[in-house]
VOPAGU-2260 file (C-alpha; in pm, 1 decimal, decimal comma):
REM VOPAGU-2260
SITE   aa  ch    i         X         Y         Z
SITE  UNK   A    0    9200,9    1772,1   10375,1
SITE  UNK   A    1    9405,3    1941,4   10104,6
SITE  UNK   A    2    9726,0    1787,5   10253,9
SITE  UNK   A    3    9578,5    1438,0   10244,5
SITE  UNK   A    4    9468,3    1477,6    9886,2
SITE  UNK   A    5    9814,8    1602,4    9795,1
SITE  UNK   A    6    9978,9    1302,8    9964,4
SITE  UNK   A    7    9751,7    1060,9    9782,0
SITE  UNK   A    8    9826,1    1233,2    9455,7
SITE  UNK   A    9   10201,0    1206,8    9519,5
SITE  UNK   A   10   10174,2     834,4    9593,1
SITE  UNK   A   11    9967,7     779,5    9278,7
SITE  UNK   A   12   10225,5     969,0    9076,6
SITE  UNK   A   13   10519,0     776,3    9234,6
SITE  UNK   A   14   10368,2     427,6    9200,6
SITE  UNK   A   15   10468,8     375,1    8835,0
SITE  UNK   A   16   10825,0     484,4    8915,9
SITE  UNK   A   17   10839,4     249,8    9218,9
SITE  UNK   A   18   10713,2     -36,9    9004,5
SITE  UNK   A   19   10974,4      35,8    8738,8
SITE  UNK   A   20   11248,3      45,8    9005,3
SITE  UNK   A   21   11127,0    -285,1    9154,6
SITE  UNK   A   22   11138,5    -444,1    8810,8
SITE  UNK   A   23   11492,4    -317,0    8765,6
SITE  UNK   A   24   11600,1    -481,8    9092,4
SITE  UNK   A   25   11425,1    -806,1    8997,4
SITE  UNK   A   26   11602,3    -808,9    8661,6
SITE  UNK   A   27   11942,2    -752,1    8825,7
SITE  UNK   A   28   11878,1   -1037,3    9070,4
SITE  UNK   A   29   11760,4   -1262,6    8786,3
SITE  UNK   A   30   12085,1   -1191,9    8598,4
SITE  UNK   A   31   12284,4   -1252,2    8919,0
SITE  UNK   A   32   12419,6    -896,8    8916,1
SITE  UNK   A   33   12402,8    -889,7    9292,8
SITE  UNK   A   34   12631,5    -593,5    9361,2
SITE  UNK   A   35   12435,1    -374,2    9119,5
SITE  UNK   A   36   12110,2    -495,8    9278,3
SITE  UNK   A   37   12236,4    -394,5    9625,5
SITE  UNK   A   38   12335,3     -50,1    9497,5
SITE  UNK   A   39   11988,0      -1,6    9346,9
SITE  UNK   A   40   11821,8    -120,9    9668,7
SITE  UNK   A   41   12027,8     125,3    9875,6
SITE  UNK   A   42   11942,2     405,3    9632,3
SITE  UNK   A   43   11571,8     338,3    9676,8
SITE  UNK   A   44   11607,8     307,4   10055,0
SITE  UNK   A   45   11712,3     674,7   10055,8
SITE  UNK   A   46   11369,9     779,9    9930,9
SITE  UNK   A   47   11115,0     502,1    9999,2
SITE  UNK   A   48   11225,5     222,7   10239,3
SITE  UNK   A   49   10970,2     -60,5   10210,3
SITE  UNK   A   50   10917,2    -413,0   10334,7
SITE  UNK   A   51   10957,3    -535,7    9977,3
SITE  UNK   A   52   11301,9    -375,0    9952,5
SITE  UNK   A   53   11414,4    -545,6   10275,2
SITE  UNK   A   54   11289,5    -875,9   10135,3
SITE  UNK   A   55   11488,9    -827,9    9814,0
SITE  UNK   A   56   11796,6    -720,7   10006,7
SITE  UNK   A   57   11772,2   -1039,3   10212,0
SITE  UNK   A   58   11729,5   -1247,4    9895,9
SITE  UNK   A   59   12045,9   -1098,5    9744,8
SITE  UNK   A   60   12249,5   -1168,8   10056,9
SITE  UNK   A   61   12112,1   -1524,6   10070,7
SITE  UNK   A   62   12221,4   -1575,9    9710,9
SITE  UNK   A   63   12567,5   -1454,3    9814,9
SITE  UNK   A   64   12552,5   -1695,4   10115,1
SITE  UNK   A   65   12592,6   -1402,6   10353,0
SITE  UNK   A   66   12320,4   -1534,5   10579,2
SITE  UNK   A   67   12382,7   -1306,3   10875,7
SITE  UNK   A   68   12333,9    -996,3   10657,6
SITE  UNK   A   69   12027,5   -1157,6   10497,0
SITE  UNK   A   70   11887,3   -1219,5   10844,6
SITE  UNK   A   71   11940,6    -856,1   10942,2
SITE  UNK   A   72   11744,5    -745,2   10634,0
SITE  UNK   A   73   11455,6    -984,2   10702,0
SITE  UNK   A   74   11423,8    -898,6   11071,9
SITE  UNK   A   75   11431,5    -525,2   10992,9
SITE  UNK   A   76   11151,2    -580,2   10742,0
SITE  UNK   A   77   10955,6    -771,8   11008,9
SITE  UNK   A   78   10971,8    -468,1   11236,1
SITE  UNK   A   79   10765,5    -289,4   10970,6
SITE  UNK   A   80   10534,7    -589,6   10901,5
SITE  UNK   A   81   10547,1    -851,9   11183,8
SITE  UNK   A   82   10291,1   -1079,3   11013,8
SITE  UNK   A   83   10468,9   -1106,8   10680,8
SITE  UNK   A   84   10478,5   -1484,9   10624,9
SITE  UNK   A   85   10739,5   -1470,2   10349,9
SITE  UNK   A   86   10981,6   -1270,3   10566,1
SITE  UNK   A   87   10923,5   -1503,1   10863,3
SITE  UNK   A   88   10999,7   -1809,2   10647,9
SITE  UNK   A   89   11313,3   -1657,8   10493,9
SITE  UNK   A   90   11440,5   -1548,8   10835,5
SITE  UNK   A   91   11372,7   -1900,2   10971,8
SITE  UNK   A   92   11571,6   -2054,7   10686,1
SITE  UNK   A   93   11866,8   -1824,7   10760,6
SITE  UNK   A   94   11853,6   -1917,2   11130,3
SITE  UNK   A   95   11850,0   -2286,5   11035,0
SITE  UNK   A   96   12144,5   -2254,8   10794,7
SITE  UNK   A   97   12341,4   -2068,4   11064,5
SITE  UNK   A   98   12276,4   -2356,4   11306,4
SITE  UNK   A   99   12030,7   -2166,3   11524,2
SITE  UNK   A  100   11746,2   -2415,8   11502,2
SITE  UNK   A  101   11579,5   -2291,6   11821,1
SITE  UNK   A  102   11506,4   -1947,9   11673,0
SITE  UNK   A  103   11428,3   -2109,8   11337,8
SITE  UNK   A  104   11151,4   -2308,7   11507,6
SITE  UNK   A  105   11002,7   -1992,9   11662,7
SITE  UNK   A  106   10991,9   -1809,6   11327,9
SITE  UNK   A  107   10852,8   -2112,3   11144,0
SITE  UNK   A  108   10582,8   -2148,9   11410,8
SITE  UNK   A  109   10480,1   -1784,2   11369,1
SITE  UNK   A  110   10460,3   -1830,5   10991,9
SITE  UNK   A  111   10271,0   -2158,0   11028,8
SITE  UNK   A  112   10014,5   -2001,0   11261,5
SITE  UNK   A  113    9951,5   -1732,9   10999,7
SITE  UNK   A  114    9936,6   -1983,5   10711,0
SITE  UNK   A  115    9837,1   -2326,4   10854,1
SITE  UNK   A  116    9731,0   -2468,7   10515,4
SITE  UNK   A  117   10075,5   -2415,3   10361,6
SITE  UNK   A  118   10206,3   -2774,9   10349,2
SITE  UNK   A  119   10551,8   -2674,5   10224,7
SITE  UNK   A  120   10585,2   -2449,8   10530,0
SITE  UNK   A  121   10473,1   -2733,0   10759,5
SITE  UNK   A  122   10737,9   -2955,6   10599,1
SITE  UNK   A  123   11008,7   -2696,8   10664,9
SITE  UNK   A  124   10897,6   -2679,6   11028,2
SITE  UNK   A  125   10916,0   -3061,1   11045,3
SITE  UNK   A  126   11268,9   -3062,3   10901,6
SITE  UNK   A  127   11392,2   -2825,2   11172,9
SITE  UNK   A  128   11231,7   -3046,9   11438,5
SITE  UNK   A  129   11435,1   -3334,3   11289,8
SITE  UNK   A  130   11750,8   -3122,2   11312,3
SITE  UNK   A  131   11672,4   -3069,4   11681,6
SITE  UNK   A  132   11609,2   -3446,4   11719,5
SITE  UNK   A  133   11255,6   -3365,9   11836,6
SITE  UNK   A  134   11120,6   -3661,4   11640,0
SITE  UNK   A  135   10780,2   -3662,1   11811,5
SITE  UNK   A  136   10702,3   -3304,4   11697,5
SITE  UNK   A  137   10847,7   -3377,6   11352,0
SITE  UNK   A  138   10627,7   -3688,4   11327,8
SITE  UNK   A  139   10319,3   -3481,5   11413,0
SITE  UNK   A  140   10409,5   -3221,8   11148,9
SITE  UNK   A  141   10461,3   -3475,5   10869,7
SITE  UNK   A  142   10157,0   -3679,5   10978,6
SITE  UNK   A  143    9942,4   -3366,5   10936,9
SITE  UNK   A  144   10086,0   -3325,0   10587,7
SITE  UNK   A  145   10023,1   -3693,3   10502,3
SITE  UNK   A  146    9658,1   -3661,7   10608,9
SITE  UNK   A  147    9614,6   -3388,3   10345,8
SITE  UNK   A  148    9855,9   -3512,4   10076,0
SITE  UNK   A  149    9984,9   -3870,3   10077,3
SITE  UNK   A  150   10131,3   -3850,9    9727,3
SITE  UNK   A  151   10442,5   -3640,4    9792,0
SITE  UNK   A  152   10739,4   -3879,7    9790,3
SITE  UNK   A  153   10977,1   -3642,7    9969,8
SITE  UNK   A  154   10733,8   -3572,5   10253,6
SITE  UNK   A  155   10648,3   -3942,4   10283,8
SITE  UNK   A  156   11018,6   -4016,3   10322,9
SITE  UNK   A  157   11044,6   -3766,7   10610,0
SITE  UNK   A  158   10739,4   -3919,1   10779,1
SITE  UNK   A  159   10888,5   -4267,5   10740,8
SITE  UNK   A  160   11209,3   -4153,4   10909,0
SITE  UNK   A  161   11017,9   -3990,6   11196,7
SITE  UNK   A  162   10798,9   -4301,3   11234,7
SITE  UNK   A  163   11111,2   -4514,1   11264,9
SITE  UNK   A  164   11264,1   -4279,7   11524,3
SITE  UNK   A  165   10943,9   -4280,5   11730,3
SITE  UNK   A  166   10929,9   -4663,9   11723,3
SITE  UNK   A  167   10638,3   -4689,2   11479,6
SITE  UNK   A  168   10837,7   -4942,2   11281,4
SITE  UNK   A  169   10554,0   -5106,7   11087,4
SITE  UNK   A  170   10434,2   -4768,4   10962,2
SITE  UNK   A  171   10793,8   -4678,8   10873,5
SITE  UNK   A  172   10826,6   -5000,4   10669,2
SITE  UNK   A  173   10501,7   -4930,9   10483,3
SITE  UNK   A  174   10604,4   -4573,0   10404,2
SITE  UNK   A  175   10955,2   -4663,5   10290,2
SITE  UNK   A  176   10807,0   -4934,6   10066,4
SITE  UNK   A  177   10578,2   -4669,6    9918,1
SITE  UNK   A  178   10872,8   -4433,4    9864,5
SITE  UNK   A  179   11073,0   -4702,3    9681,3
SITE  UNK   A  180   10773,6   -4798,7    9470,2
SITE  UNK   A  181   10752,3   -4437,6    9349,4
SITE  UNK   A  182   11127,1   -4379,4    9329,0
SITE  UNK   A  183   11320,9   -4708,9    9304,9
SITE  UNK   A  184   11652,6   -4529,7    9244,1
SITE  UNK   A  185   11655,6   -4377,2    9594,3
SITE  UNK   A  186   11963,8   -4560,0    9723,3
SITE  UNK   A  187   11944,5   -4434,4   10082,6
SITE  UNK   A  188   11589,5   -4559,6   10127,8
SITE  UNK   A  189   11698,1   -4920,7   10063,0
SITE  UNK   A  190   11918,7   -4905,2   10373,4
SITE  UNK   A  191   11647,1   -4733,3   10577,4
SITE  UNK   A  192   11394,3   -4999,9   10480,0
SITE  UNK   A  193   11641,0   -5276,9   10568,3
SITE  UNK   A  194   11681,2   -5127,1   10916,0
SITE  UNK   A  195   11304,7   -5121,7   10970,9
SITE  UNK   A  196   11289,4   -5492,3   10879,3
SITE  UNK   A  197   11567,9   -5562,0   11129,4
SITE  UNK   A  198   11325,5   -5473,0   11408,5
SITE  UNK   A  199   11131,5   -5796,1   11359,2
SITE  UNK   A  200   11428,1   -5982,7   11210,5
SITE  UNK   A  201   11245,3   -6024,7   10881,2
SITE  UNK   A  202   11532,1   -6199,6   10705,8
SITE  UNK   A  203   11354,7   -6277,2   10379,1
SITE  UNK   A  204   11244,3   -5916,7   10335,4
SITE  UNK   A  205   11591,3   -5789,0   10424,0
SITE  UNK   A  206   11759,8   -6006,4   10161,7
SITE  UNK   A  207   11488,3   -5930,4    9905,3
SITE  UNK   A  208   11532,0   -5554,9    9954,0
SITE  UNK   A  209   11909,9   -5579,6    9929,0
SITE  UNK   A  210   11872,1   -5786,6    9612,3
SITE  UNK   A  211   11639,5   -5531,7    9450,6
SITE  UNK   A  212   11876,8   -5251,3    9541,6
SITE  UNK   A  213   12176,9   -5432,1    9396,6
SITE  UNK   A  214   11992,4   -5491,8    9068,8
SITE  UNK   A  215   11985,7   -5113,4    9023,9
SITE  UNK   A  216   12311,4   -5034,6    9205,1
SITE  UNK   A  217   12535,4   -5342,9    9155,2
SITE  UNK   A  218   12846,2   -5157,4    9274,7
SITE  UNK   A  219   12692,5   -4998,0    9584,2
SITE  UNK   A  220   12936,6   -5052,9    9870,0
SITE  UNK   A  221   12656,9   -4963,2   10110,9
SITE  UNK   A  222   12423,9   -5240,9    9992,0
SITE  UNK   A  223   12705,2   -5495,7    9956,9
SITE  UNK   A  224   12803,3   -5421,8   10315,6
SITE  UNK   A  225   12440,8   -5453,5   10432,7
SITE  UNK   A  226   12424,4   -5804,0   10281,5
SITE  UNK   A  227   12760,5   -5910,2   10421,3
SITE  UNK   A  228   12678,0   -5778,3   10768,6
SITE  UNK   A  229   12337,4   -5948,8   10772,4
SITE  UNK   A  230   12500,1   -6282,3   10688,9
SITE  UNK   A  231   12771,2   -6215,3   10947,7
SITE  UNK   A  232   12520,4   -6134,9   11223,1
SITE  UNK   A  233   12320,7   -6449,3   11142,4
SITE  UNK   A  234   12644,7   -6652,6   11164,3
SITE  UNK   A  235   12648,9   -6764,3   10801,2
SITE  UNK   A  236   13019,3   -6701,4   10786,7
SITE  UNK   A  237   13102,1   -6862,0   10451,7
SITE  UNK   A  238   12853,7   -6649,4   10251,6
SITE  UNK   A  239   12944,1   -6351,7   10470,1
SITE  UNK   A  240   13311,3   -6387,2   10376,9
SITE  UNK   A  241   13226,1   -6404,6   10004,7
SITE  UNK   A  242   13008,6   -6093,4   10026,4
SITE  UNK   A  243   13263,8   -5905,5   10234,1
SITE  UNK   A  244   13515,7   -5975,4    9956,8
SITE  UNK   A  245   13272,2   -5830,9    9699,3
SITE  UNK   A  246   13240,5   -5527,6    9924,5
SITE  UNK   A  247   13620,1   -5491,0    9930,5
SITE  UNK   A  248   13624,2   -5482,8    9549,4
SITE  UNK   A  249   13434,2   -5151,9    9551,1
SITE  UNK   A  250   13527,5   -5006,0    9891,5
SITE  UNK   A  251   13893,2   -4910,6    9874,7
SITE  UNK   A  252   13914,6   -4763,0   10224,3
SITE  UNK   A  253   13726,2   -4997,6   10462,0
SITE  UNK   A  254   13725,4   -4921,9   10832,7
SITE  UNK   A  255   13933,5   -5119,4   11082,8
SITE  UNK   A  256   13611,0   -5256,3   11230,6
SITE  UNK   A  257   13497,2   -5389,2   10892,8
SITE  UNK   A  258   13835,0   -5549,7   10827,9
SITE  UNK   A  259   13804,2   -5718,2   11167,8
SITE  UNK   A  260   13458,9   -5854,6   11077,9
SITE  UNK   A  261   13592,9   -5983,3   10746,3
SITE  UNK   A  262   13883,6   -6159,5   10918,4
SITE  UNK   A  263   13652,5   -6315,1   11180,3
SITE  UNK   A  264   13415,3   -6437,4   10906,9
SITE  UNK   A  265   13710,0   -6592,3   10726,1
SITE  UNK   A  266   13820,4   -6773,1   11043,3
SITE  UNK   A  267   13474,5   -6916,7   11117,1
SITE  UNK   A  268   13437,2   -7012,4   10750,5
SITE  UNK   A  269   13738,7   -7239,2   10824,4
SITE  UNK   A  270   13989,9   -7062,3   10603,0
SITE  UNK   A  271   14246,1   -7038,4   10882,6
SITE  UNK   A  272   14548,9   -6944,0   10671,6
SITE  UNK   A  273   14357,7   -6675,3   10486,3
SITE  UNK   A  274   14215,2   -6548,5   10815,7
SITE  UNK   A  275   14561,6   -6542,6   10972,5
SITE  UNK   A  276   14691,4   -6332,2   10685,9
SITE  UNK   A  277   14407,8   -6084,0   10744,3
SITE  UNK   A  278   14468,3   -6073,5   11119,1
SITE  UNK   A  279   14840,3   -6020,1   11058,3
SITE  UNK   A  280   14757,2   -5713,9   10847,4
SITE  UNK   A  281   14527,9   -5587,1   11123,2
SITE  UNK   A  282   14809,6   -5628,4   11373,2
SITE  UNK   A  283   15026,0   -5403,9   11156,1
SITE  UNK   A  284   14760,5   -5132,3   11195,6
SITE  UNK   A  285   14712,3   -5189,4   11568,4
SITE  UNK   A  286   14988,5   -5401,4   11727,1
SITE  UNK   A  287   14825,2   -5401,0   12072,2
SITE  UNK   A  288   14473,9   -5515,5   11986,8
SITE  UNK   A  289   14410,7   -5819,8   12211,7
SITE  UNK   A  290   14120,2   -5935,9   11995,8
SITE  UNK   A  291   14350,7   -5966,9   11695,4
SITE  UNK   A  292   14602,4   -6167,2   11901,8
SITE  UNK   A  293   14316,3   -6384,5   12029,3
SITE  UNK   A  294   14209,4   -6482,2   11678,8
SITE  UNK   A  295   14567,9   -6519,7   11561,3
SITE  UNK   A  296   14609,1   -6769,4   11843,3
SITE  UNK   A  297   14296,4   -6957,3   11735,7
SITE  UNK   A  298   14422,8   -6972,1   11378,0
SITE  UNK   A  299   14752,2   -7122,8   11492,5
SITE  UNK   A  300   14558,6   -7361,0   11716,8
SITE  UNK   A  301   14360,5   -7488,2   11415,4
SITE  UNK   A  302   14687,8   -7518,6   11223,7
SITE  UNK   A  303   14833,4   -7718,6   11519,1
SITE  UNK   A  304   15116,1   -7472,1   11585,8
SITE  UNK   A  305   15050,1   -7486,1   11958,0
SITE  UNK   A  306   15361,9   -7304,5   12073,4
SITE  UNK   A  307   15280,3   -6997,1   11866,9
SITE  UNK   A  308   14915,3   -7027,3   11964,3
SITE  UNK   A  309   15006,9   -7038,3   12334,3
SITE  UNK   A  310   15232,7   -6734,4   12306,3
SITE  UNK   A  311   14966,9   -6525,1   12134,6
SITE  UNK   A  312   14689,6   -6630,8   12372,2
SITE  UNK   A  313   14907,0   -6530,4   12669,3
SITE  UNK   A  314   14964,3   -6190,1   12510,7
SITE  UNK   A  315   14592,9   -6156,3   12438,6
SITE  UNK   A  316   14506,7   -6229,4   12801,4
SITE  UNK   A  317   14759,7   -5980,8   12930,0
SITE  UNK   A  318   14627,3   -5704,4   12709,0
SITE  UNK   A  319   14259,7   -5787,8   12723,2
SITE  UNK   A  320   13958,4   -5659,7   12910,1
SITE  UNK   A  321   13774,2   -5883,1   13163,8
SITE  UNK   A  322   13488,9   -5963,7   12923,3
SITE  UNK   A  323   13720,7   -6160,1   12698,8
SITE  UNK   A  324   13956,3   -6311,0   12952,4
SITE  UNK   A  325   13745,9   -6612,0   13057,6
SITE  UNK   A  326   13707,7   -6729,2   12697,6
SITE  UNK   A  327   14077,7   -6669,7   12635,8
SITE  UNK   A  328   14182,0   -6877,2   12937,1
SITE  UNK   A  329   13947,8   -7149,9   12812,2
SITE  UNK   A  330   14125,1   -7162,8   12476,8
SITE  UNK   A  331   14463,6   -7137,2   12646,4
SITE  UNK   A  332   14376,5   -7441,8   12856,0
SITE  UNK   A  333   14290,9   -7635,1   12541,0
SITE  UNK   A  334   14607,9   -7520,4   12367,2
SITE  UNK   A  335   14823,2   -7626,7   12663,2
SITE  UNK   A  336   14640,4   -7959,6   12677,8
SITE  UNK   A  337   14722,0   -8024,5   12312,4
SITE  UNK   A  338   15088,7   -7984,5   12406,2
SITE  UNK   A  339   15039,2   -8223,5   12699,7
SITE  UNK   A  340   15115,8   -7945,9   12945,5
SITE  UNK   A  341   14840,4   -8083,6   13164,3
SITE  UNK   A  342   14918,5   -7903,1   13488,3
SITE  UNK   A  343   14927,8   -7564,4   13313,3
SITE  UNK   A  344   14616,6   -7659,6   13113,7
SITE  UNK   A  345   14415,6   -7731,4   13427,7
SITE  UNK   A  346   14529,6   -7406,1   13586,4
SITE  UNK   A  347   14410,8   -7211,0   13279,9
SITE  UNK   A  348   14077,6   -7396,0   13269,4
SITE  UNK   A  349   14019,9   -7334,8   13639,9
SITE  UNK   A  350   14095,9   -6967,1   13584,1
SITE  UNK   A  351   13842,1   -6958,0   13301,1
SITE  UNK   A  352   13572,1   -7102,8   13526,9
SITE  UNK   A  353   13668,4   -6869,1   13809,4
SITE  UNK   A  354   13628,5   -6564,6   13585,1
SITE  UNK   A  355   13303,4   -6690,1   13435,6
SITE  UNK   A  356   13120,9   -6949,5   13648,7
SITE  UNK   A  357   12856,5   -6980,7   13377,4
SITE  UNK   A  358   13109,8   -7170,5   13164,5
SITE  UNK   A  359   13008,7   -7499,8   13323,0
SITE  UNK   A  360   13138,3   -7719,7   13040,0
SITE  UNK   A  361   13490,3   -7612,5   13143,3
SITE  UNK   A  362   13445,4   -7831,3   13453,6
SITE  UNK   A  363   13401,7   -8131,7   13226,6
SITE  UNK   A  364   13722,8   -8044,2   13042,2
SITE  UNK   A  365   13909,2   -8016,9   13373,2
SITE  UNK   A  366   13781,1   -8361,8   13471,3
SITE  UNK   A  367   13894,4   -8522,0   13145,0
SITE  UNK   A  368   14233,4   -8351,1   13168,1
SITE  UNK   A  369   14286,3   -8477,5   13523,4
SITE  UNK   A  370   14184,9   -8822,9   13410,5
SITE  UNK   A  371   14439,3   -8819,1   13130,0
SITE  UNK   A  372   14748,4   -8710,4   13320,3
SITE  UNK   A  373   14701,8   -8768,7   13693,9
SITE  UNK   A  374   14738,9   -9114,0   13836,1
SITE  UNK   A  375   14512,6   -9010,7   14126,0
SITE  UNK   A  376   14172,3   -9048,4   13958,5
SITE  UNK   A  377   13993,1   -8905,4   14262,4
SITE  UNK   A  378   14045,8   -8551,0   14131,2
SITE  UNK   A  379   13886,7   -8640,9   13796,2
SITE  UNK   A  380   13598,5   -8815,8   13975,5
SITE  UNK   A  381   13533,3   -8509,3   14192,0
SITE  UNK   A  382   13527,3   -8273,3   13891,2
SITE  UNK   A  383   13286,4   -8501,2   13704,6
SITE  UNK   A  384   13058,4   -8488,0   14008,7
SITE  UNK   A  385   13085,8   -8107,8   14036,0
SITE  UNK   A  386   13011,4   -8081,4   13664,4
SITE  UNK   A  387   12693,2   -8290,8   13699,2
SITE  UNK   A  388   12577,9   -8085,9   14000,1
SITE  UNK   A  389   12631,6   -7760,2   13807,5
SITE  UNK   A  390   12463,4   -7857,0   13479,8
SITE  UNK   A  391   12189,0   -8083,0   13612,1
SITE  UNK   A  392   12047,0   -8270,7   13316,2
SITE  UNK   A  393   12120,8   -7996,6   13061,2
SITE  UNK   A  394   12491,3   -8045,0   13000,5
SITE  UNK   A  395   12629,4   -8153,5   12664,6
SITE  UNK   A  396   12845,0   -8425,5   12821,8
SITE  UNK   A  397   12619,6   -8561,1   13098,0
SITE  UNK   A  398   12602,8   -8917,7   12964,6
SITE  UNK   A  399   12977,8   -8938,3   12913,9
SITE  UNK   A  400   13039,1   -8796,7   13263,8
SITE  UNK   A  401   12806,0   -9054,9   13421,6
SITE  UNK   A  402   12981,9   -9334,0   13231,6
SITE  UNK   A  403   13324,7   -9214,5   13346,1
SITE  UNK   A  404   13211,2   -9181,3   13708,8
SITE  UNK   A  405   13100,0   -9546,3   13708,4
SITE  UNK   A  406   13429,3   -9652,7   13548,6
SITE  UNK   A  407   13644,4   -9449,1   13786,4
SITE  UNK   A  408   13457,7   -9583,8   14088,9
SITE  UNK   A  409   13523,6   -9933,2   13961,8
SITE  UNK   A  410   13894,3   -9858,4   13906,9
SITE  UNK   A  411   13934,3   -9703,9   14250,7
SITE  UNK   A  412   13763,4  -10005,9   14411,7
SITE  UNK   A  413   14006,0  -10249,5   14243,8
SITE  UNK   A  414   14303,4  -10025,0   14329,9
SITE  UNK   A  415   14212,1  -10059,0   14693,3
């Protein structure tokens, strides 16, 4: 009994000194005198090692970005007090920073179980789920937060992202709209909202959102590219070309893929010479890209330089993958036909149809080519018939084919 009373008396006597020492450490940390703080912590460890000292030691090492040492301090403190929420959270953050999200989740879960009403802790748990690409669990975490506090813009943004990744696109749109209403200068959210509208191809909303973003960020390469790409994907090539050029004014290092899209837009906007110049520059970057040679050929075809067009289309075919070859042979057949190389033209057109039997209109082109150069009109007649059998009543040139069949039959009858 006397021993216990003595121990209590000693603790009571030491408490003011411990408090003073703790204040000294806090002041050193506040003044960023981290080395002095560590020396004071070690000095106190020699007499009274406490959970609080391990927490402060971890905080100092975190401030120094020595996360492994911080983690060692926190986990040692947890051996003394396993249910210390603050230590669990700090250890989880160190695990997350070090890339160990699996252990971070376990520590955050322990802390969350001990303090389930702590929304900031729930949000941290949700962020680590996002890092692990476990979007379903992250969505549940941020949904629980939203049910209790729907006013926090940052948390709403996380929920919107998780809703999008779990295919709750309408909810994602609503949340992103709410985020932008509260914080219209959040540049990244404009792009995220645009992508949610893409799900239902809501073109008016997409263009409206891009427009609002550009009012605040007129030189945003990201938003300028979003507008150009939307126009490109919807095949409005003239406006796409103009907006791609605005994008180039602010983006000084565009990707090869973007330069390709710009060149293609220019071609389909019917600026063949300008497009050719852009494709020529692409060829300097990648001399063996068959798609570049393909479009170079088409540019020369539009400019009626059929020899150069033929040469490039041949090179494109030789270096291409099967997906492109049928279309390339189709164009090659047309290019050869323009040069009145009818035999070679028919061979290329037949090859195009062989590689892609769905290209039924090619049969019509073969028929007209045979009719133009071959004195034996039977071949043309047969191809017109094959064309009509293949397309039924849906072909673009059915009426013309029927008219030519009647005419060719008449000619063959008189020839006999």
